[in-house]
VONU-835946 format. One record per residue (C-alpha): residue in three letters; x, y, z. Coordinates in steps of 0.2 Angstrom, whole numbers, padded with zeros to 4 digits, always signed. Layout:
REM residues N
ALAXYZ
...
***
This chain:
REM residues 503
MET+0540+0292+0411
SER+0534+0298+0427
GLU+0523+0314+0427
PHE+0531+0320+0443
ASP+0549+0321+0448
GLN+0555+0303+0452
GLU+0569+0309+0464
TYR+0557+0319+0474
PHE+0542+0307+0473
PRO+0549+0290+0470
HIS+0534+0280+0477
LYS+0519+0275+0466
GLU+0508+0281+0481
SER+0515+0299+0479
GLN+0514+0299+0460
GLU+0496+0293+0461
LEU+0491+0306+0474
LEU+0499+0320+0464
ARG+0490+0314+0448
SER+0473+0316+0458
TYR+0479+0332+0465
LYS+0482+0340+0448
THR+0464+0343+0445
ILE+0463+0353+0462
TRP+0478+0362+0457
ALA+0470+0367+0440
LEU+0455+0374+0450
ASN+0466+0384+0461
HIS+0475+0391+0446
ALA+0458+0396+0439
THR+0453+0404+0455
SER+0469+0414+0456
LEU+0466+0420+0438
LEU+0448+0424+0441
SER+0453+0434+0457
TRP+0467+0444+0448
ASP+0454+0448+0435
GLN+0442+0454+0448
GLU+0455+0466+0455
THR+0461+0473+0438
TYR+0450+0472+0423
MET+0433+0465+0427
PRO+0419+0477+0424
GLU+0411+0481+0441
ASP+0394+0473+0438
GLY+0403+0457+0433
VAL+0405+0453+0452
PHE+0387+0446+0452
GLU+0393+0431+0441
ARG+0411+0431+0447
SER+0406+0428+0465
ILE+0395+0414+0461
ALA+0408+0406+0450
LEU+0421+0407+0463
SER+0409+0400+0476
GLU+0406+0385+0465
ILE+0424+0382+0462
ALA+0427+0383+0481
THR+0415+0370+0485
LEU+0421+0359+0471
ILE+0438+0360+0477
GLN+0431+0354+0494
ARG+0422+0340+0487
LEU+0438+0334+0477
ILE+0450+0335+0492
THR+0438+0326+0504
ASP+0433+0313+0491
LYS+0435+0295+0499
SER+0447+0290+0485
PHE+0458+0305+0488
LEU+0459+0302+0507
GLU+0463+0284+0503
LYS+0478+0290+0492
ILE+0485+0301+0507
GLU+0483+0286+0519
ALA+0492+0275+0507
LEU+0507+0287+0506
GLU+0507+0289+0525
LYS+0510+0270+0527
ILE+0526+0269+0516
GLU+0541+0266+0526
ASP+0554+0277+0519
PRO+0546+0293+0512
THR+0557+0307+0505
ILE+0557+0324+0513
TYR+0546+0329+0499
GLU+0533+0316+0502
ARG+0533+0319+0520
ALA+0530+0338+0516
LEU+0516+0333+0504
ILE+0507+0324+0518
ARG+0509+0339+0530
VAL+0503+0351+0518
LEU+0488+0341+0512
ARG+0483+0337+0530
ARG+0483+0355+0534
SER+0471+0359+0519
LEU+0461+0344+0524
LYS+0458+0350+0542
TYR+0450+0365+0534
TYR+0440+0356+0521
LEU+0434+0342+0532
LYS+0429+0353+0547
VAL+0422+0368+0538
PRO+0405+0363+0530
PRO+0403+0366+0512
GLU+0389+0379+0513
ILE+0401+0389+0524
ILE+0415+0389+0512
ALA+0403+0393+0498
GLU+0395+0407+0508
PHE+0412+0414+0512
SER+0418+0414+0495
LYS+0403+0423+0488
THR+0402+0436+0501
ALA+0421+0440+0500
SER+0420+0443+0481
GLU+0405+0454+0483
ALA+0412+0463+0498
ASN+0428+0467+0489
VAL+0419+0478+0475
VAL+0408+0486+0489
TRP+0424+0490+0499
ARG+0432+0499+0484
ASN+0417+0510+0482
ALA+0414+0513+0501
ARG+0432+0518+0502
LYS+0430+0530+0488
GLU+0415+0538+0495
ASN+0421+0538+0513
ASN+0405+0527+0518
PHE+0408+0514+0531
GLU+0389+0510+0533
LYS+0390+0504+0514
PHE+0403+0492+0519
LYS+0397+0487+0537
PRO+0384+0473+0532
TYR+0397+0464+0522
LEU+0410+0466+0536
ASP+0397+0460+0548
LYS+0395+0444+0538
LEU+0413+0441+0535
VAL+0417+0442+0554
SER+0403+0431+0558
LEU+0408+0418+0546
ASN+0426+0419+0552
ILE+0420+0416+0570
LYS+0411+0401+0564
ILE+0426+0395+0554
ALA+0437+0397+0569
ASP+0424+0386+0579
TYR+0424+0373+0566
LEU+0443+0372+0565
GLY+0445+0372+0584
TYR+0458+0380+0595
GLU+0465+0377+0613
LYS+0463+0394+0620
ASN+0459+0408+0608
PRO+0447+0407+0593
TYR+0459+0419+0584
ASP+0472+0407+0585
ALA+0463+0396+0573
LEU+0463+0410+0560
LEU+0481+0416+0563
ASP+0486+0397+0559
LEU+0479+0399+0542
TYR+0492+0412+0537
GLU+0506+0407+0548
GLU+0507+0389+0554
GLY+0508+0387+0572
LEU+0506+0406+0577
THR+0496+0410+0592
ALA+0489+0427+0598
ASP+0499+0425+0615
GLU+0515+0422+0605
PHE+0512+0437+0594
LYS+0508+0447+0609
ARG+0524+0443+0617
ILE+0533+0449+0601
VAL+0523+0465+0601
ASP+0527+0468+0620
LYS+0545+0468+0616
LEU+0544+0477+0600
VAL+0533+0492+0604
PRO+0543+0500+0618
GLY+0559+0499+0608
LEU+0550+0507+0593
LYS+0543+0521+0604
LYS+0561+0525+0610
ILE+0568+0525+0593
LEU+0553+0535+0586
ASP+0555+0549+0600
LYS+0574+0551+0596
ILE+0571+0552+0578
LEU+0557+0565+0580
SER+0568+0575+0592
ASP+0583+0575+0581
GLY+0572+0581+0566
TYR+0583+0575+0551
PHE+0572+0561+0546
SER+0556+0568+0552
ARG+0555+0586+0544
PRO+0543+0588+0529
CYS+0550+0586+0511
PRO+0541+0596+0496
LEU+0542+0579+0486
GLU+0528+0572+0497
ASN+0516+0584+0488
MET+0524+0584+0471
SER+0513+0578+0456
TYR+0519+0566+0444
ASP+0514+0560+0427
VAL+0507+0543+0428
ASN+0514+0537+0411
VAL+0531+0543+0416
MET+0530+0534+0433
ARG+0524+0518+0424
LYS+0541+0519+0414
VAL+0551+0522+0430
ASN+0542+0507+0439
GLU+0546+0496+0424
LYS+0564+0501+0423
ILE+0566+0497+0442
LEU+0559+0480+0438
GLU+0571+0478+0424
ILE+0586+0482+0436
PHE+0580+0469+0447
GLY+0579+0456+0433
TYR+0561+0457+0427
ASP+0556+0442+0416
ARG+0541+0448+0406
ARG+0538+0430+0401
ARG+0534+0425+0419
LEU+0529+0442+0428
ARG+0517+0456+0424
LEU+0513+0473+0432
ASP+0496+0480+0432
VAL+0485+0492+0441
SER+0472+0489+0456
ALA+0464+0498+0470
HIS+0476+0490+0482
PRO+0493+0483+0477
PHE+0494+0464+0478
THR+0503+0448+0471
THR+0495+0433+0465
ASN+0503+0418+0457
MET+0495+0405+0445
GLY+0510+0395+0445
ILE+0529+0396+0446
ARG+0529+0403+0428
ASP+0515+0415+0429
VAL+0515+0428+0443
ARG+0505+0445+0443
ILE+0509+0460+0453
THR+0499+0477+0454
THR+0502+0495+0460
ARG+0491+0510+0461
TYR+0495+0528+0454
GLU+0488+0542+0464
GLY+0497+0556+0454
ILE+0506+0563+0470
ASP+0521+0558+0481
PHE+0529+0546+0468
ARG+0538+0535+0482
ARG+0521+0527+0486
THR+0519+0518+0469
MET+0537+0515+0468
PHE+0539+0506+0484
SER+0522+0497+0481
VAL+0531+0489+0465
ILE+0547+0485+0474
HIS+0536+0477+0488
GLU+0526+0466+0477
PHE+0542+0461+0467
GLY+0548+0453+0483
HIS+0532+0443+0484
ALA+0534+0438+0466
LEU+0551+0433+0466
TYR+0548+0421+0480
GLU+0535+0412+0469
LEU+0546+0413+0454
GLN+0561+0405+0462
ILE+0553+0390+0469
ASP+0561+0373+0463
GLU+0552+0370+0446
ARG+0552+0351+0450
LEU+0538+0355+0463
SER+0527+0361+0449
PHE+0509+0356+0450
THR+0511+0350+0468
PRO+0504+0358+0484
LEU+0522+0362+0488
ALA+0525+0374+0474
SER+0520+0390+0484
GLY+0527+0400+0499
VAL+0526+0391+0515
SER+0518+0405+0525
MET+0513+0424+0524
GLY+0525+0428+0537
ILE+0539+0421+0526
HIS+0531+0429+0511
GLU+0531+0446+0519
SER+0549+0444+0524
GLN+0553+0444+0506
SER+0543+0459+0501
ARG+0549+0469+0516
PHE+0566+0464+0512
TRP+0566+0471+0495
GLU+0555+0486+0499
ASN+0565+0492+0515
ILE+0582+0483+0516
ILE+0586+0486+0498
GLY+0573+0499+0491
ARG+0576+0512+0505
SER+0595+0509+0507
ARG+0607+0523+0504
GLU+0616+0512+0491
PHE+0601+0508+0480
ILE+0595+0526+0480
TYR+0612+0533+0476
ALA+0613+0520+0461
ILE+0596+0525+0454
TYR+0597+0543+0456
ASP+0600+0547+0438
LEU+0584+0537+0433
LEU+0573+0546+0445
ALA+0582+0563+0441
ASP+0580+0562+0423
ASN+0562+0555+0422
LEU+0555+0565+0436
ASP+0563+0582+0433
LEU+0573+0581+0449
ARG+0590+0586+0444
GLY+0597+0603+0451
LYS+0582+0603+0462
TYR+0585+0589+0474
ASP+0602+0580+0477
VAL+0604+0562+0480
GLU+0604+0564+0499
GLU+0588+0573+0499
ILE+0580+0559+0489
TYR+0587+0547+0502
ARG+0579+0557+0516
TYR+0563+0558+0506
PHE+0562+0539+0504
ASN+0566+0537+0523
ILE+0555+0551+0531
VAL+0550+0545+0548
ARG+0534+0552+0555
PRO+0517+0546+0562
GLY+0505+0544+0547
LEU+0487+0537+0545
ILE+0490+0525+0531
ARG+0498+0508+0534
VAL+0504+0505+0516
ASP+0513+0522+0516
ALA+0520+0520+0534
ASP+0539+0521+0536
GLU+0550+0508+0544
VAL+0549+0514+0561
THR+0530+0517+0563
TYR+0524+0503+0552
ASN+0522+0490+0565
PHE+0511+0501+0575
HIS+0498+0500+0562
ILE+0499+0481+0563
VAL+0497+0481+0582
LEU+0481+0491+0580
ARG+0474+0478+0568
PHE+0479+0464+0578
GLU+0471+0471+0593
LEU+0455+0474+0584
GLU+0454+0457+0576
ASN+0457+0448+0592
MET+0443+0457+0600
MET+0431+0455+0585
ILE+0434+0436+0584
ASN+0432+0435+0603
GLN+0416+0444+0601
GLU+0421+0458+0613
ILE+0417+0472+0601
LYS+0405+0474+0586
THR+0408+0480+0569
GLU+0400+0497+0573
ASP+0413+0500+0586
LEU+0427+0498+0574
PRO+0428+0516+0567
GLU+0429+0524+0584
LEU+0440+0510+0592
TRP+0452+0512+0576
ASN+0454+0531+0579
ASP+0457+0528+0598
TYR+0471+0516+0595
MET+0479+0527+0581
GLU+0479+0541+0594
LYS+0486+0530+0607
LEU+0499+0522+0597
LEU+0505+0537+0586
GLY+0497+0552+0593
ILE+0486+0556+0577
ARG+0468+0553+0573
PRO+0459+0549+0557
LYS+0447+0562+0551
THR+0438+0550+0538
TYR+0434+0532+0537
SER+0445+0531+0521
GLU+0460+0535+0530
GLY+0455+0524+0545
VAL+0445+0509+0546
LEU+0441+0507+0527
GLN+0460+0509+0521
ASP+0464+0491+0519
ILE+0458+0478+0507
HIS+0460+0463+0519
TRP+0444+0463+0528
SER+0434+0464+0512
SER+0442+0448+0507
GLY+0438+0440+0524
SER+0456+0439+0528
ILE+0456+0441+0547
GLY+0472+0434+0555
TYR+0483+0440+0540
PHE+0490+0457+0547
PRO+0502+0449+0561
SER+0512+0442+0546
TYR+0517+0459+0541
SER+0526+0462+0557
LEU+0534+0444+0557
GLY+0540+0447+0540
THR+0547+0464+0544
LEU+0557+0456+0559
ILE+0563+0441+0548
ALA+0569+0453+0534
ALA+0581+0461+0547
HIS+0587+0443+0551
ILE+0590+0440+0533
ARG+0600+0456+0531
ASP+0611+0451+0545
LYS+0614+0433+0538
MET+0616+0439+0520
SER+0628+0452+0524
LYS+0640+0439+0532
GLU+0640+0428+0517
ILE+0640+0441+0502
ASP+0644+0459+0501
LEU+0626+0465+0501
ALA+0630+0484+0501
ASP+0642+0482+0487
ASN+0630+0472+0476
VAL+0616+0484+0479
ARG+0627+0499+0476
ASN+0632+0492+0459
LEU+0615+0486+0455
ARG+0621+0468+0455
PHE+0605+0458+0460
GLU+0609+0440+0454
PRO+0619+0436+0469
VAL+0605+0443+0481
LYS+0592+0433+0472
LYS+0603+0417+0472
TRP+0606+0418+0490
LEU+0587+0420+0493
ARG+0583+0406+0482
GLU+0595+0394+0490
LYS+0591+0399+0508
ILE+0572+0401+0506
HIS+0563+0402+0489
MET+0567+0385+0482
TYR+0560+0375+0496
GLY+0542+0381+0493
SER+0532+0373+0507
ILE+0543+0359+0510
TYR+0547+0364+0528
PRO+0536+0373+0541
PRO+0540+0391+0543
ARG+0549+0389+0559
GLU+0559+0374+0553
LEU+0564+0383+0537
LEU+0571+0398+0547
LYS+0580+0386+0558
ARG+0588+0376+0544
SER+0592+0390+0533
LEU+0596+0405+0544
ASP+0598+0397+0561
ILE+0586+0410+0569
GLU+0570+0412+0579
VAL+0561+0428+0577
ASP+0568+0441+0589
PRO+0563+0460+0588
THR+0581+0464+0595
VAL+0589+0462+0577
PHE+0576+0473+0569
LEU+0577+0487+0582
ARG+0596+0487+0580
TYR+0595+0489+0562
LEU+0584+0504+0564
GLU+0595+0511+0577
GLU+0610+0509+0565
LYS+0600+0517+0551
PHE+0591+0532+0559
LEU+0601+0536+0575
LEU+0619+0533+0569
LYS+0618+0541+0551
***
């Protein structure tokens, strides 16, 4: 009996290749688990040994994937005359990995992994202490390493393109800039009208209401149960910055954070991360242990999290449906009616923190990061310029200015992990989520399902259109095949107008 699915991988060449890949899969599995533990339960001083362990594993993966015998197996598969779509995908995905591992020297990969592990812990403390200088040396090093990696990978026009491609296959800075140039003016018009009207922008006392962390844990767990939370395959923990990581199709971990005030923050973090987790959990299990058993890009991934967080979580139907849960547990009954909760969840107002931003202002935060990253990688600015430039861009885009590093340049985890090029995925995902809403609503009664907390039809639709394919198709091809779309800001802008201006 074959170890891997015979229908998907019928040729002995793909079977042999996958058998060799399984060791690489196991090392990636271990890396995910070690990284998750570092963010959740590892004692702080453990970073010294953990960073070395992760660095050694990273270089070992490189040695295995670039080994002559492994390369020969890929070449053998490339020579067969009638590969299945899964075998063709296997070649594409491995060739993308090989581009990185063959071009980037082992010492750079080792140094990057070690520095990112160390920087992550330093960033956490620097953020708490509002101390940019503490984090700056690590950011200097990670930016420098990213510049080197971009040079090793190669690019046609812009070194930042090489990094963007690591997260979103084929994306370039020019292409994202064209999207932004269409998106930002439309957002500004909508924002101005919302602020002028005042309904969604006026303050709500719930923004400053304290909550019992233990009570909120129960609320978050109950919301996950409503969505169909399978405790055998998914768990929820706490970290400094909410995230999702997967060890495989049957083991996905999500986190949130509890700040003790403004309960929507932790609630929407959980819903957002559930969207990521569901993508990984609904991949076709016949792809297990292969490089195809993961989401195809961060843009597609973020479309799932943003869909659940905003399209479902902030919808009037969902909020009306869970009002009793919130009112009974958080002592809201008689103090706030359901429409007030709906408005609280959908307050639109320029704010300093990206993860707490509303649907209208969120993309301005991404534009800021995109512009700064592009300039950093093109060596037009230095890391010491970042705090002031950050504040200037925030004032230009949203009319507000951070007073501390923690609410400005130190707020995100991404740069401490070396993830430069990731942020544009959030905007792509946000736009794709609006497309998904449009398409899904034409095929199933989305509003009625959400109103009645029936999420199996929603999850089934997402599985059949997106999730089950894992990395079989490149992101653009997946969107064209399953949704017949190309990313267009117009659909998202129309959704915002319908929700906030035609209430």
